[in-house]
N, C-alpha and C positions, 0 to 999 in steps of 0.2 A: 550567550548563544551566538554562534556564527550563523551565516545565512544559508548554509547548505543543510537540506533536510533529507534524511534517508527514508524513503517510502517503501513500506513492507506489507506483506500479507499477514493478517492476524486472525484470531478467533474472537468472537464476541465476549468471551470470558476474560480476555486479556492475559491468557496463559502463554507468555512468550518463551516457550521452552525449546524450540528447535528452529532450524533453518534461519532465514533472514530475520525472523522475529527475535530469535535468541541474540543475534548480532545487534539488533536494534536495542535490546535490553542492556546488553553488555557494554556497547560502545557509543550509543547515540541517545541515551536518556529515556528510552521507552519506559513506561510505567506499568509494572506488573498489575494486572487487574483492569487496565483500560484497553478496551478492544478496538476503539476507533478514534481517529483524529490526531491532532498535534500533541506531542509529548516529548519534551526536551528538543533534541535535533532529529526527531523521528515523526513520521505520520503513519498511522495504522489504517489499512483498508481491510475490513473483514472479508475472509473467504471461507470461514467456517463459523458455525453457530456456537452457542455456549457449551454444548456437549461435544464439540469438536467434529460434528458432522459437516460435510462439505455443503456449502450454500449453492443454490441454483445460479446459473449464469445471470438470470434476471436480477436476483438479489444482489449479486456481486456488482452488477452494473449500477445499481442504485448507489452503492457505497463509492464506486469509482466516480460517479457524477458528483457526489458530495465533495470528494477530494478535488475534482477538477474545478468546481466552483470556489473552493477554498484557495486553491493555487492561483486562480485568476484574480481573486480579491486580495491576495497577499504577494504582490510583485517584488517585495523586498527579499523574498526567499527564492532559492533555486532548489527545486525538488528533484532528487535523484531516485527515479522509480526502479525498483527491482522487478523481476519477472513474477509479480504477484499472481497467485493461483496456479502457477506452473510447477510448483515443487510439491509440497505435502498435500495440497488440495487436488492435485492430479490432472488439472486441465492442460490443454496444449496451448502453445503460443498463439496459434490462429484462433483459439476460442476467446482469449483475453485481449489481444492486441487491438481489435477493432473498437473496443470500449474507449480507447485513448486516441481516437481520431481527431478530436477537437481540443487539442491541448494549447495552453498559453505558452508564450515564449520562455517562461521560467521553469518549464517541465522538461527534464531530460529522460528519455526512454532508454530501456536496455538496447544494446546493439542488435539483439535478435528481433526487436520490434521496429527497427528503422528500415525505411524503404531504400 
């Protein structure tokens, strides 16, 4: 495993069938059926539930906070965050970007979220 981790939006069922999740499955070792957390060189942040319904922003923020804690406690990795929640989940960048305000130095945000 190299130290770059592809961070993508997922669903709690772990059906990585489209968007960045499909890329994570195909290219970064994401595990079909695992909806959250580190898997291969990927990290899943749920934005949809087990039935593929979009999660509330509050729920997504809970999963984002789990990720941010994980990233902070694993400085050996560099986390490359995609625009989670802004594709198939349908949120706007300005809905999700504020959730990533307190990132550690090993987290790289999408260009659209940088100030």
